[in-house]
N, C-alpha and C positions, 0 to 999 in steps of 0.2 A: 441300461442298468436299472432304471425305474421299473420297467416291466419285469425283469428277471429277479433282481434283488428284492424288490417290493417297496412300495412307496410309504409303508408304515415302519420300515426298518430305520434304525439309528443312522445307518450309512447314508440313505437317501434323504432322511429328514434333517440331519444335523451335520454329517461328516463329508458330504460329497463336494468337491471343488468344481463348480460349474460357473462359466463366465462367457462373455462375448469378447472376442479378440479384436485387434485393430482392423481386420478385414470383415468385421461384423459376422463372423462365424460363431455359432454357439458351440462351445467346447466343454467337455467334462474330462478331468483327469481320472484315470482308471482307479476306482476304489477297491476292486477285487478282480480276479482273473478268470474265474470259471465262465462268467457270461461272455467274456471276450473269446475264450477258447471255443465255446459253443458257436459263436458267430463265425469263427474261422472254419469250424467243422462244416457248417452250412455253406459258407461262401465257396469253399474249395471242394464241395461235393464229396466229402469223405464218406457220406452214407452209401456211395456206390463202391467203396473199397471193401475188401474182405473184412467182415465183422468178427469179433469186436475190434475197434480202433483204439489203440493205447497211445496216449500223448502225455507229454510233460511240459511244464513251462517254468521259466525263471524271469521275473519281471519287476520293474519298479512299480510301486503302488502308493497311492496318495489318499490320506484321510485327514480331515480337519478335526483333530482331537487334542486334548490337553496332553502335551508331551510329558512323559514320565519314564521311569525305568522299564525297558522292554516295550515301549510304545512311542513311535515317532510319527510325525506327519508324512514323511517320506520314508518308506521302508522297502525291502525287497522280499517278494513272496515267491515261493516255488510250490509246485504241486503236481499231481498226476491225475489223469482222467481216463476212464474206460467208457467208450460209447458202444451201444448196440447190444448189450447183454443185460437182461433183467434177472439173471441167475444169482442167488445169494453168494456163489463162489466168487463173483466179481467184487462184491462188497468186501469179502474177507481178503481177497488179494490186495485191495487198496489198503485196508486196515493193517495187514501184515507188513506191507512196505513201510508204512509209518512206524510200526512197532520195531522193525529191523533197523531203520534209520536211527531211531532214538537209542536203541541198544548199542549200535556201532559207535555212536558218539559218546557213549559212556555216561549218559545222563541218568541219574538215579532218582528214586522217589517220584516216579511217574506212573499214573494209573489210567487205564483205558476205561472210559465211561461210554456205554452204548444205550440206544433207545430206538424205538420205531415210531414214526409219525403216521403210519398207514398210508393209504392212497387218498385220492380226492374225496371219495365217498366217506371213508373213515373220518377224514378231517372235518367234513361238513357235519356229520353226526356228533363228533366230539366237541366241535365249536358250540353247538347248541347246548350241550350239557355243561360245558365249561362256562358259557355265558350266564347260565342260571346261577351257577356257583359264585361267579364274580359279582353278579348283581347283589347277592347277599353280603358281599364283602366291600362294596364300593365306598362305604364311609371310612374304611380303614386302609384304603389303597392310595398310593401317590397319584398326582394328577396325570402323570404319563401312563400309568397302568389303567386309569379310568378312561383315558383316550383310546388306549389299545384294546380294552375289553369291548369297545363298540366297533372299532374298525377291524381289528384282527386279534381275537381273544387269545390265541395260542402264544402271541408275542409277550403277553403278561408274564408267562412262566420264565422269561429270560431276564426279568427285572433284577437289578443288582442291589436294590434298596433292601436293607436288612429287615425292616419292618414288614415290607411286602412279602419277602421270602418266608417270614414266620406265618403270615396270614395264608400263604399259598401251600403250606405243608399239607393241608387236608384237602387240597384240590383233587377232583377225580382224575384218574390217569387214563391215558389213551389205550393202555394195554387191556382195559376192560371193555373197550369199544370196538377195536379193530376187527375186521372180518376174517374169515377162515384163511383166505389166500395170503393176506398180509401177516397173519399170525404164523402160518407155516413158513413163510419167508424168513421171519425173524428167528424162529426156532432153528432153522437150518444154519443161519448165520452163527448162532450161539454154539451149535453142534460142531461146525467147522472150526471155530475159534478154539473150542475145548480140545478138539482132536489135534490141532496145531500147537497146543500148549501155550496159547496166548491168553493170559489172565484178563478178565474184564469184570466190570460192575454194571448191572442193569440200573440205569439212573433215569427215571421218568422226567426229571427236570431238564434233561438235555434236549433242547429244541433247535439249537443253532440260531444265529441272528439274522438269517436270510429266509425269504419266503419260498424259495424254489425247492426246498427239500421235501422228499417223500420217502416213506419207508425208513430204511436204516439211517440213523445219524450217530455220530460218535465224536468224542473229544479225548485227547491225551492231556491230562491235567497234572501239572507239576507242583510239588511243594518243596522248593529248594531255598537256600539262603539268598540266592540272587533274584528269585522270582517265584510268585505263586499265581497259578492260573493256567489257562489253556495254551499249549504250545503247538498243537497241531489238531485240526478238526476238519470234518467233512461229512459226506453221506451221499445218499442217492437222490437224484433229481430227474425223475422220469418225464416231467412235463416241460422242462426248460427249453429243449431244442424246438419243440412244437410252438412254444410260447414266443420264441424269438423269430420264428418264421420257417422253420424246417419241418421235416416229417416227424411223426411221432417216434421218438427214439429214447429208450432207457439209457441212463448214464449214472456213473458214480465216480467220486473222486475225493481228494483232500487238498488242503492248502496249509502252508506253514510259513511263518515269518523267519527269515534267515538270521536277522540281527538278534531276535529273541532267543533262538536256539543257541547261538554263539554266546550270548550273555549267560544263559543257564549252564552251558557246558563249562564255562570258566576258562580264563587264559591258560592256566597250568595244564589243562588237558589238550589244548589244541595241537601241540607238537608231538604228543605221545601217541603216535600211530605207526611206529616202525615195527615191522614183524621181525626183521633180522638185520644186524649190523655185521658186515664182513670187513674186518681190518686186514692189514698186511704188513709183511716185512720184506723190504727190497723191491726191485723193479719187477721181477718175475711174479712176486706175490701180489703186487699192485695190479699187474695185467690180468692175473687170474681172478682177483677179487671183483674188478669192474666188469669182467666178462660174465661172471656168475650173477652179479646183481642185475645186470641187463636181462639175463635169461629169466631170473626170478620175477622181475617186474612184468615181463611179457605174460607170465602166468598168474598175474593178479596179486603178487606178494609185494608188500611195501619193504623195500630193501635199501640200505644205505651203506656207504663206505666213507673213507676219510679224504677230504679235499685240501687239507691243511698241512700235510706232511708231518703229522704229529708222531711222537714216539708211540711204541706199542702200549705202554702204560696209559698215556694220554688218550689214545684211541678208545681204550676200554672205558675210561671215565666218560668220554663223549657218548659212547653207546648207552651208558647208564642215564646220562642227562636227557637224551632224546627218547627215553622210555622203550628202548629196543627189547623185544620179548626174548630174542636169542642173539648170541654173538659168537664170533670166532675170529681167529687170526690166521691168515694164510701166508706161509713162507715156503722155503725150498723143500723142507721135509714133507709138508702137506702135499705139495705138487708132485713129488716123487711117488708118494704112497697113494695119491688120488683120494686122500681122506682128510677130514678136519675134525677138530673137537668142538662140537656145537654146544654152547653153554646156555642153559635155561636161566635167564637173569633173575627170575623170581625166587627160585629155590636152589640154584647152584648146580643142578644136575647136569652131568656131561654126557653127550651122545657122540660116539665115534661113528661117523657116517661118510659114505662115498659122496663126492661132490653132487652126483646125480640124485641123491636121496635126501638132500637138504629139505626140499619142499614137503616130503613125507613127514618129517619130524615137526615142521612148523604147523602143518595142518592136522596133526594128530590130536 
């Protein structure tokens, strides 16, 4: 973690749980998961598999931080990683997965911020220019920024101190320094995002809190009543596999805290994920309803029925409470005609459809 995350980062300097156990083993609780996934990629020789290799993780994570809303010392992080491709399309595939996740969870007021950090050569050139700028501002920066400007100038841009942020507004941006290859890479990322209708903001203050990032970096930033800040972030890390002991391998991914996403989503939204509720009258109706919901679930549709032997009226009330998008009641008449009346719960529109066509209306 010290090699990959960076020894000037907050995680390594202030937040990492490291200790000697009773067996005199030196242990560290996992502060983030990308470095661990990279180690697994190397150890299990996934570089010999067909590339790119696409992985995901769900893992408990530990950081010594001040507990507050949306921030715990133990939390659960999940993410995705793509190894073996330096193509901008891999960057966009990762970003689009995060975008779609947030959309499906119904989280509003979230904006995608993107930036590029260039490659190692770009970073070296930019650090020299940035160091000169920071030297002129040293009397107005906090002690942490003054420490970072010497050890790792880029990290100063991640400072949360309001006074430092004001001083850094006029800092030179890396967009004016990156080489042609890195610039072309970033332009293609923007072109693909635009083509996929994923809105974004180019934000040169986005540098992420870890040292292993190269080229594309991004954050999904939320402004909600429950939380303000980053809810999902990531980027490209083309040097990390080699740094940890593997072959030179381009890679890109993101990480997100599960508890934070659920906090932002809000309790009232969690259960409202039902595509269709199929109620019933009588034993034959019940048999047909449960047969249909089983078939719909096989096709990726979230379908529910009644397990409480409610009346028809109570079943429809239940459909409304769980946020079903469509609902219908199946009885003897519907079975004879092989049709049901599918109701759009948001506007009351009724669709007379064959049992086999339910999915067409839901997906329309």
